[in-house]
C-alpha positions in Angstrom: 33.6 52.9 205.0 35.4 55.3 202.6 38.1 55.6 205.2 38.8 51.9 205.2 38.9 52.0 201.4 41.4 54.7 201.4 43.6 52.8 203.9 43.4 49.7 201.7 44.2 51.7 198.6 47.2 53.2 200.4 48.4 49.8 201.5 48.0 48.5 197.9 49.9 51.4 196.5 52.7 51.0 199.1 52.9 47.3 198.3 53.1 48.0 194.6 55.8 50.6 195.1 57.8 48.2 197.3 57.5 45.4 194.7 58.6 47.8 192.0 61.6 48.8 194.0 62.5 45.2 194.7 62.2 44.5 191.0 64.5 47.4 190.2 67.0 46.2 192.8 67.0 42.6 191.3 67.5 44.0 187.9 70.5 46.0 189.1 71.9 43.0 190.8 71.5 40.9 187.7 73.2 43.6 185.7 76.2 43.6 188.1 76.3 39.8 187.9 76.5 40.0 184.1 79.3 42.5 184.4 81.3 40.1 186.6 80.8 37.2 184.1 84.1 36.2 182.7 86.2 37.8 185.5 89.0 35.4 186.2 88.9 36.1 189.9 85.2 35.2 190.1 85.9 32.1 188.1 88.6 31.0 190.5 86.4 31.8 193.5 83.5 29.8 191.9 85.8 26.8 191.5 86.8 27.2 195.2 83.2 27.1 196.2 82.6 24.1 194.0 85.6 22.3 195.7 84.1 23.0 199.1 80.7 21.8 198.1 82.2 18.6 196.6 83.9 18.0 200.0 80.6 18.3 201.8 78.8 16.0 199.3 81.6 13.4 199.7 81.4 13.5 203.4 77.7 13.0 203.4 77.9 10.1 200.9 80.6 8.4 203.0 78.5 8.8 206.2 75.6 7.2 204.4 77.7 4.3 203.5 78.9 3.9 207.0 75.5 4.1 208.5 74.2 1.4 206.1 70.7 2.9 205.9 70.7 2.7 202.1 71.7 -0.9 201.4 69.6 -1.0 198.3 71.5 2.0 196.8 75.0 0.9 198.0 76.3 0.5 194.4 75.0 3.9 193.5 76.6 5.5 196.5 79.9 3.9 195.8 79.7 5.2 192.2 78.9 8.6 193.6 81.8 8.6 196.0 84.2 7.7 193.2 82.9 10.4 191.0 83.2 13.0 193.7 86.8 12.0 194.5 87.8 12.4 190.8 86.2 15.9 190.7 87.9 16.9 193.9 91.3 15.7 192.5 90.8 17.9 189.5 90.2 20.9 191.8 93.0 20.1 194.2 94.7 23.5 193.7 91.7 25.1 195.5 92.3 23.1 198.7 93.7 25.9 200.8 93.0 29.2 199.0 90.7 30.3 196.2 93.4 32.6 194.8 96.6 30.7 195.5 97.6 30.5 191.8 96.5 34.0 191.0 98.5 35.6 193.9 101.7 33.6 193.1 104.4 35.8 191.7 106.3 34.3 188.7 110.0 34.0 189.1 112.0 36.8 187.4 114.1 35.3 184.6 117.8 35.1 185.0 119.5 38.3 183.7 120.2 37.9 180.0 123.9 38.5 179.0 124.2 40.8 176.0 127.9 40.5 175.0 127.8 40.5 171.1 125.7 41.9 168.3 123.7 38.6 167.8 122.6 38.8 171.5 121.0 42.2 170.8 118.0 40.5 169.3 117.7 38.2 172.3 118.0 41.3 174.5 115.0 43.0 173.0 113.0 39.8 173.3 114.1 39.4 177.0 113.0 42.9 177.9 109.8 42.4 176.0 109.1 39.3 178.0 109.7 41.0 181.3 107.4 43.9 180.4 104.8 41.4 179.3 105.0 39.6 182.7 104.7 42.9 184.5 101.7 43.9 182.3 100.0 40.5 182.8 100.3 40.7 186.6 99.1 44.3 186.6 96.1 43.3 184.4 95.2 40.6 186.9 95.4 43.2 189.8 93.2 45.6 187.8 90.6 42.8 187.3 90.7 42.1 191.0 90.0 45.8 191.8 87.1 45.9 189.3 85.7 42.7 190.9 86.0 44.3 194.5 84.3 47.5 193.3 81.4 45.6 191.7 81.0 43.2 194.6 80.8 46.3 197.0 78.0 47.7 194.8 76.2 44.3 194.8 76.5 44.2 198.6 74.8 47.6 199.0 72.0 46.4 196.7 71.5 43.2 198.5 71.4 45.1 201.8 68.7 47.4 200.4 66.8 44.3 199.1 67.0 42.6 202.5 65.8 45.8 204.3 62.8 45.8 202.0 62.1 42.1 202.0 63.5 40.2 205.0 63.3 36.7 203.6 65.6 33.8 204.3 66.9 33.8 200.7 67.8 37.5 200.8 69.5 36.9 204.1 71.5 34.0 202.7 72.5 36.1 199.7 73.6 38.9 201.9 75.7 36.6 204.1 77.3 35.1 201.0 78.2 38.4 199.5 79.7 39.6 202.7 81.9 36.4 202.9 82.9 36.8 199.3 83.7 40.4 199.6 85.8 39.7 202.6 87.8 37.1 200.7 88.3 39.5 197.8 89.4 42.3 200.0 92.1 40.1 201.7 93.2 39.0 198.2 93.4 42.6 197.1 95.7 43.6 200.0 98.0 40.6 199.4 98.1 41.2 195.6 98.8 45.0 196.0 101.7 44.3 198.4 103.1 41.4 196.3 102.8 43.4 193.1 104.7 46.3 194.6 107.7 44.0 195.5 107.5 42.2 192.2 107.3 45.4 190.2 110.4 46.7 191.9 112.4 43.6 191.1 111.2 43.7 187.5 112.0 47.4 187.0 115.5 46.8 188.3 116.0 43.8 186.0 114.6 45.7 183.0 116.8 48.7 183.8 120.0 46.6 183.9 119.0 44.8 180.7 118.3 48.1 178.9 121.6 49.6 180.0 123.4 46.5 178.8 121.5 46.5 175.5 122.2 50.2 174.9 125.9 49.7 175.7 126.2 46.8 173.3 124.4 48.7 170.5 126.9 51.6 170.9 129.8 49.1 170.9 128.5 47.4 167.8 128.0 50.6 166.0 131.5 51.7 166.9 132.9 48.4 165.6 130.8 48.6 162.4 131.9 52.1 161.6 135.5 51.2 162.4 135.3 48.3 159.9 133.7 50.6 157.3 136.6 53.0 157.8 139.1 50.2 157.3 137.3 49.1 154.1 137.2 52.7 152.8 140.9 53.1 153.4 141.4 49.9 151.5 139.4 51.2 148.6 141.4 54.5 148.7 144.7 52.6 148.6 143.5 50.5 145.7 142.4 53.7 143.8 145.7 55.3 144.4 147.6 52.2 143.3 145.5 51.9 140.2 146.2 55.5 139.4 150.0 55.4 139.9 151.0 51.8 139.2 151.1 51.2 135.5 152.2 47.6 135.4 149.2 45.3 135.7 151.1 42.5 137.4 152.3 44.9 140.2 148.8 46.3 140.6 147.4 42.8 140.8 149.9 41.9 143.6 149.2 45.2 145.5 145.5 44.7 145.2 145.7 41.2 146.7 148.0 42.5 149.5 145.5 45.2 150.4 142.7 42.7 150.5 144.6 40.4 152.8 145.6 43.3 155.1 142.0 44.5 155.2 140.7 41.1 156.0 143.3 40.5 158.7 142.6 43.8 160.4 138.8 43.2 160.4 139.3 39.7 161.9 141.5 41.1 164.7 139.0 43.9 165.4 136.2 41.3 165.9 138.4 38.9 167.9 139.6 41.5 170.4 136.1 43.0 170.6 134.1 39.9 171.4 136.5 37.2 172.6 137.9 37.5 176.1 140.4 34.7 175.8 141.5 34.4 172.1 143.9 31.6 172.6 141.3 29.5 174.5 138.8 30.1 171.7 141.3 29.1 169.0 142.1 25.9 170.9 138.4 25.0 171.2 137.7 25.7 167.5 140.7 23.6 166.6 139.5 20.5 168.5 135.9 21.1 167.3 137.0 21.3 163.7 139.1 18.2 163.9 136.2 16.2 165.4 133.8 17.4 162.8 136.2 16.7 160.0 136.6 13.1 161.2 133.0 12.3 162.0 131.3 14.1 159.0 134.0 14.5 156.5 131.9 14.9 153.4 129.3 17.2 155.0 132.0 19.3 156.6 133.9 19.6 153.4 130.7 20.6 151.5 130.1 23.3 154.1 133.6 24.5 153.8 133.2 24.4 150.0 130.1 26.5 150.3 132.1 29.1 152.3 134.8 29.1 149.6 132.2 29.5 146.8 130.2 32.2 148.5 133.1 34.3 149.9 135.5 33.5 147.2 133.2 34.6 144.4 134.4 31.8 142.1 130.9 30.7 141.2 127.5 32.5 141.2 124.0 31.5 140.4 123.6 31.9 136.6 127.2 31.0 135.7 127.7 28.3 133.0 130.2 25.7 134.2 131.6 22.4 133.2 132.2 19.7 135.8 134.4 16.7 135.2 133.7 13.6 137.3 135.0 10.1 136.7 136.1 10.9 133.1 132.6 12.4 132.3 131.9 16.0 131.5 128.7 17.9 132.4 128.0 21.4 131.1 125.1 23.6 132.4 124.0 26.7 134.2 124.0 27.0 138.0 120.4 27.5 139.2 121.0 27.2 142.9 123.9 27.1 145.5 122.9 25.6 148.8 124.9 24.7 151.9 125.8 21.2 150.6 125.5 21.3 146.8 125.3 23.3 143.6 122.4 22.5 141.2 123.0 23.0 137.5 120.6 22.7 134.5 122.3 20.9 131.7 122.0 22.7 128.3 122.5 21.6 124.7 126.3 22.2 124.2 129.1 20.7 122.1 129.7 18.3 125.0 126.2 17.0 125.0 126.4 16.8 121.1 129.6 14.8 121.0 129.8 12.9 124.3 126.6 12.7 126.4 123.9 12.7 123.8 121.6 13.8 126.6 120.6 17.2 127.8 118.0 19.0 130.0 118.9 17.1 133.1 119.1 18.6 136.6 122.6 17.7 138.0 123.5 18.0 141.7 127.2 18.7 142.5 128.4 18.4 146.1 130.3 21.6 147.1 133.3 19.6 148.2 134.0 18.8 144.5 135.7 22.2 144.1 138.6 20.7 146.1 138.9 17.4 144.2 137.4 17.7 140.7 137.9 20.0 137.8 135.1 22.7 137.5 135.5 25.2 134.7 133.5 28.5 134.8 132.6 29.8 131.3 131.2 33.1 132.7 133.4 34.0 135.6 133.4 37.7 136.7 130.7 38.6 134.2 132.4 37.0 131.2 129.9 36.3 128.4 132.2 35.0 125.7 134.3 31.9 125.2 136.8 30.7 122.6 135.4 28.2 120.1 137.1 26.4 117.3 136.3 24.7 114.0 138.7 22.3 112.2 138.6 21.8 108.4 140.8 19.2 106.7 142.1 20.2 103.1 143.9 18.0 100.6 147.6 18.5 100.2 147.2 20.0 96.7 144.7 22.7 97.9 145.6 26.3 98.1 145.7 26.4 101.9 146.7 30.0 102.2 143.7 31.1 100.2 141.5 28.8 102.3 142.9 30.3 105.5 142.1 33.8 104.3 138.5 32.8 103.4 137.9 31.0 106.6 139.3 33.7 108.8 137.2 36.4 107.1 134.1 34.3 107.7 134.9 33.8 111.3 135.7 37.5 111.8 132.4 38.5 110.1 130.1 36.4 112.2 132.0 36.7 115.6 132.6 40.5 115.4 129.9 41.3 118.0 131.2 38.8 120.5 134.8 40.0 119.8 133.9 43.5 120.8 132.1 42.3 124.0 135.2 40.1 124.9 137.5 43.1 124.5 135.5 45.1 127.1 135.3 42.1 129.5 139.0 41.4 129.2 139.9 45.0 130.1 137.8 44.6 133.3 139.4 41.2 134.1 142.9 42.8 133.9 142.0 44.8 137.1 141.3 41.5 138.9 143.7 39.0 137.3 147.2 39.2 135.9 146.3 38.3 132.3 149.2 38.6 129.8 147.5 37.9 126.5 144.2 39.9 126.0 144.0 39.4 122.2 140.5 38.3 121.4 140.6 38.6 117.6 139.9 35.4 115.5 142.9 33.2 115.1 143.7 30.6 112.5 146.3 27.9 112.3 147.4 25.2 109.8 148.8 21.8 110.8 150.3 18.9 108.8 148.1 15.8 109.4 148.2 12.3 107.9 145.1 12.9 105.7 145.9 16.5 104.7 146.3 20.0 106.0 144.2 20.8 109.0 143.0 24.4 109.2 141.9 25.3 112.7 140.1 28.6 113.2 139.3 30.1 116.6 136.8 32.9 117.4 134.9 34.4 120.3 131.4 32.9 120.8 128.5 33.3 123.2 129.2 31.3 126.4 125.6 30.3 126.7 125.0 29.2 123.1 128.1 28.2 121.1 126.3 25.7 118.8 124.2 28.3 116.9 127.2 30.4 115.8 129.3 27.3 115.2 126.6 25.9 112.9 126.3 29.2 111.0 130.1 29.6 110.5 130.5 25.9 109.5 127.8 26.2 106.8 129.4 29.4 105.4 132.9 27.8 105.3 131.7 24.7 103.4 129.8 26.8 100.9 132.7 29.2 100.4 135.3 26.4 100.0 133.2 24.4 97.6 132.9 27.4 95.3 136.7 27.4 94.9 138.3 25.1 92.3 141.7 25.0 93.9 140.5 24.1 97.3 139.4 20.6 98.2 138.0 19.4 101.5 139.8 16.1 102.5 138.5 13.2 104.5 139.9 9.7 105.2 139.8 7.5 102.1 140.9 4.0 101.1 142.1 2.5 97.7 141.4 -1.1 96.9 143.5 -3.0 94.3 141.8 -6.0 92.7 143.0 -9.1 90.7 145.9 -8.7 88.3 147.4 -5.7 89.9 148.4 -7.8 93.0 151.9 -8.7 91.7 152.7 -5.1 90.8 151.6 -4.0 94.3 153.9 -6.6 95.9 156.8 -5.3 93.8 156.0 -1.7 94.7 155.9 -2.7 98.4 159.3 -4.4 98.1 160.8 -1.2 96.4 159.3 1.0 99.2 160.8 -1.3 101.8 164.3 -1.1 100.2 164.0 2.7 100.0 163.2 2.8 103.7 166.2 0.7 104.5 
């Protein structure tokens, strides 16, 4: 009896050990399945199996419709057949092979031509794309190798599980894993061979592109340093001319000549470096420019005006300018220069005070106006001062010489700071322009006018705020002249003769007429 108990106990322990081992195997299989989750190759293969299963279901449903055994469910079967056909159409790419799209090698891009400095950036992008394609395909191959390795481990575990528990389900799983592993091994062989050929083609293309890129970089650096040398030689010639040429007009002419020569040399360097057929290029540009000039005259002229503004240096953001358009003047500061227009902010100036009576507006000026309209720059080349003038009318019996002395002293006193600034700026401008008269001291003039003697005083003022100093000087002049007994400020007056004086007036007019005759 005890012997039988021992046997039963042994059998129970063996059964428990076998169940424990089966449980461990199932856990390991589940762990491998979790590792394979998200693998693109397994996803493609699962879609392939789905496609095959859908084909079987469609065949069965169609056979049922043909046999006519389910007349009461005919509508349901028709609906089922339509749904299956739609699903099959969506998975059409898996009709022949589960890995057809994964094993397909992308076409290598046509070799990128790097023939100028601008193409260098495109060359880097081109090489980066090729390396990215190579890396992507290699990543796919690595995922396939991982999948094959895990599937092999899973096959071993399923074989052990079947040896322990020979059930139909375990046998079916073993057959399925064998078929799956066979498909993956075939795909791996094809992918390895294909990748080898594809990698060789990519490496050759990348190598040629790298050589072309390196050559273009060297050529660009050579041209760049050549242009730098030309510019430095130009600066050296200007420095030498400034040192030995005393006459400003001659220096101005030499300076312009050196600029033109430098620009011409640089243009020829670029033309011969990057244009294979210069005459052909010039012809094409001529026809293209003519077509654009006719079709988009205003826009083309604005773009050309922008080029003149930017490269000519006539106007800069922050400059104060005056624009005359259709007999109207607009004064303000440039706040933006775009491809098609300049934008100015209108300030309170003498023009807004006397003419516009408006200020603070944003005014847009098309760039092509520099060719057709008058545009004055109050602050060109760093100028911060501008001539401003005040007129005072004195009576004929006033001591106009004394008045001129008083007015000039007041103007000199309040404009001294701007006069000193103007002297420094004019000295700088003489290096750039052939300026004859550089006198910036206050000036005063007297003129014979119908109503009296007009005293006109001119002085240097702030380009960005003339009204403030003008107001101060005007008030000082009025106060100083009113304090003098022999100086009278004149203004237009009229004399009216009433009643009994009419006859005498007529006689006086007759006498004046005779004197004129």
